[in-house]
C-alpha positions in Angstrom: 126.7 -47.7 123.1 123.9 -45.1 122.7 124.3 -45.2 119.0 124.5 -48.8 117.8 125.1 -47.7 114.2 128.6 -46.6 115.3 129.5 -50.2 116.3 130.1 -53.0 113.8 127.8 -56.0 113.9 129.4 -59.1 115.4 126.6 -61.3 114.2 124.2 -60.8 111.4 121.2 -63.3 111.0 119.0 -63.1 108.0 115.7 -65.1 107.7 117.1 -67.8 110.0 114.8 -70.7 110.7 115.4 -73.9 112.6 113.2 -77.0 112.2 113.7 -80.2 114.1 112.3 -83.5 112.7 111.4 -86.2 115.2 109.9 -89.1 113.4 107.0 -87.7 111.4 106.7 -84.6 113.5 108.4 -81.4 112.4 108.9 -78.7 115.1 109.8 -75.1 114.2 112.1 -73.8 116.9 112.9 -70.5 115.1 111.1 -68.7 112.3 112.5 -66.0 110.0 114.8 -64.4 112.6 116.5 -61.2 111.4 119.0 -59.8 113.9 122.3 -57.9 114.4 124.3 -58.2 117.6 126.9 -55.4 118.0 130.4 -55.2 119.3 130.5 -54.5 123.0 126.8 -54.6 123.7 124.9 -56.4 126.5 121.8 -58.0 125.1 119.1 -59.8 127.0 117.0 -62.4 125.1 113.7 -62.6 126.9 111.0 -65.2 126.5 109.2 -68.1 128.1 110.4 -71.7 128.2 110.1 -73.2 124.7 110.1 -69.8 123.0 113.3 -70.6 121.0 115.8 -68.6 123.1 118.2 -71.6 123.6 118.0 -72.6 120.0 119.0 -69.0 118.9 121.9 -69.0 121.4 123.1 -72.4 120.2 123.1 -71.2 116.6 125.0 -68.0 117.6 127.5 -70.1 119.5 128.1 -72.6 116.7 126.5 -75.5 118.6 123.8 -75.7 115.9 123.3 -74.5 112.4 120.2 -72.9 110.7 117.9 -75.0 108.6 117.4 -72.0 106.3 118.6 -68.5 106.3 122.2 -67.1 106.7 124.4 -66.5 109.7 127.4 -64.2 109.4 130.1 -63.7 112.1 132.1 -60.6 111.2 133.3 -61.6 107.7 132.9 -65.3 108.2 129.8 -67.1 106.8 128.8 -69.8 109.3 125.7 -70.8 107.5 127.1 -74.0 106.0 130.3 -74.3 108.1 131.7 -77.7 108.6 132.0 -79.3 112.1 135.7 -78.5 112.1 135.1 -74.9 111.3 132.4 -74.6 114.0 134.7 -76.2 116.6 137.5 -73.7 115.7 134.9 -70.8 115.9 133.7 -71.9 119.4 137.2 -72.4 120.6 138.6 -69.1 119.4 135.6 -66.7 119.6 132.9 -67.8 122.0 132.6 -68.3 125.8 129.6 -70.2 127.2 127.9 -70.0 130.6 125.1 -72.4 131.3 122.5 -72.7 134.1 124.5 -75.6 135.5 128.1 -75.0 136.1 129.7 -78.2 134.5 132.8 -77.9 136.7 135.1 -81.0 137.0 134.7 -82.0 140.7 138.3 -83.3 141.1 139.9 -80.1 139.9 140.3 -76.8 141.8 138.7 -73.6 140.6 142.1 -72.6 139.1 142.5 -76.0 137.4 139.0 -75.8 136.0 139.9 -72.5 134.4 143.3 -73.7 133.2 141.6 -76.5 131.2 140.3 -73.8 128.8 143.4 -71.7 128.7 145.5 -74.6 127.6 143.6 -75.0 124.3 143.0 -71.3 123.6 145.2 -69.2 121.2 145.3 -66.0 123.3 144.3 -66.8 126.9 144.5 -64.6 129.9 146.2 -65.8 133.1 143.7 -68.1 134.8 144.3 -66.4 138.2 143.5 -63.1 136.6 140.2 -64.5 135.3 139.3 -65.7 138.8 140.3 -62.3 140.2 137.9 -60.6 137.7 135.0 -62.6 139.1 136.0 -61.9 142.7 137.4 -65.4 143.6 141.1 -64.8 144.0 140.8 -66.1 147.6 139.0 -69.3 146.5 141.1 -70.4 143.5 142.5 -73.5 145.2 139.2 -74.7 146.5 137.3 -77.6 144.9 133.8 -77.2 143.5 132.3 -79.1 146.5 133.9 -76.4 148.8 132.2 -73.6 146.9 128.6 -72.2 147.0 126.4 -72.4 143.9 127.1 -68.7 143.2 130.8 -69.2 143.5 130.7 -72.2 141.2 128.8 -70.1 138.6 131.5 -67.4 138.9 134.2 -70.1 138.3 132.2 -71.1 135.2 132.2 -67.4 134.1 136.0 -67.2 134.7 136.5 -70.3 132.6 134.4 -68.8 129.8 136.2 -65.4 129.8 139.7 -66.8 130.3 140.1 -67.5 126.6 139.3 -63.8 126.0 136.3 -64.6 123.7 134.7 -62.0 121.5 131.3 -63.2 122.5 130.0 -64.4 125.9 126.7 -66.4 125.6 124.9 -67.1 128.8 121.9 -69.5 129.0 119.8 -68.8 132.2 123.0 -68.1 134.2 121.0 -67.2 137.4 118.3 -69.9 136.9 119.7 -72.2 139.6 120.5 -69.5 142.1 118.6 -67.6 144.7 118.0 -63.8 144.4 121.0 -62.5 146.3 123.4 -64.9 144.6 121.9 -64.3 141.2 122.5 -60.6 141.6 126.2 -61.3 142.3 126.5 -63.3 139.1 124.8 -60.5 137.1 127.2 -58.0 138.6 130.1 -60.1 137.3 128.6 -60.4 133.8 128.0 -56.6 133.8 131.6 -56.0 134.9 133.0 -58.3 132.2 131.0 -56.4 129.6 132.1 -53.0 130.8 135.7 -53.7 131.6 136.6 -56.1 128.8 134.2 -54.9 126.2 133.0 -58.5 125.6 129.8 -58.7 123.6 127.4 -60.4 126.0 124.1 -62.1 125.3 122.0 -63.5 128.3 118.9 -65.5 127.7 116.4 -65.6 130.5 112.7 -65.8 131.3 113.2 -63.3 134.1 112.0 -59.9 132.9 113.6 -58.1 135.8 117.1 -58.7 134.2 116.1 -56.8 131.1 116.8 -53.5 132.7 120.6 -54.0 132.7 120.8 -54.5 128.9 121.6 -52.2 126.1 118.8 -54.0 124.1 116.1 -56.4 125.0 115.1 -59.0 122.4 111.7 -60.5 123.0 111.1 -64.0 121.6 107.9 -65.9 121.4 107.0 -69.1 119.5 110.3 -69.0 117.6 109.9 -65.4 116.4 111.4 -62.1 117.5 108.3 -60.1 118.5 110.0 -56.8 119.4 113.3 -55.3 120.3 113.6 -52.6 122.9 116.5 -50.2 123.6 117.1 -49.1 127.2 117.7 -45.4 127.3 118.9 -45.8 130.9 120.4 -49.1 132.0 120.0 -50.1 135.6 122.8 -51.6 137.6 122.4 -55.2 138.8 122.2 -53.9 142.3 119.0 -52.1 141.4 117.2 -55.2 140.0 114.4 -56.7 142.0 112.5 -59.9 141.4 
């Protein structure tokens, strides 16, 4: 991953802007974003609350569409994709991890993961997904029997079980304490390294930036700079 030019872009954004209209008020959430995300890389999108990080992630994940500009996923133009096309794109290509785990309380960890594999074209075995996140001993437990960090790892297992090309994580450690957050980051790092899943993590926590191949700084809806880490740190080395 030292030379990004050797890897193909998974996403290409050109002059992407997103404007929301609320009554007579127009809010620019993104402005003229130009960006490539490459196959197999780990990217951290860093910025304060309200900077446009989540809007960018939602557009990458097909949860929202640009107001202007173009969005390309491999050879698919998603700029004006229909709702049906975006649904198929999310189902087949994208895994999501959010700050809150969104697990179904009445289902075990294994059953929560199975929900996704039943609608995915090329899923991995749900038990294998839980093993990858270190929860093979907890797969028959219900969410209420799991810690916050364990629930987040179930959410990651659910996201990767459909073997997505892209893993999009919105503040995945935001509801966790330092020690538990580091365990979750170790899982995300492992998924990226072992499965080669292109991974984008949005956060306001600058300490997490050290584990990325590239750090994309966002402020007021604009990409202000992009840094490449010559030497990535392991999650275990991160302090905040």
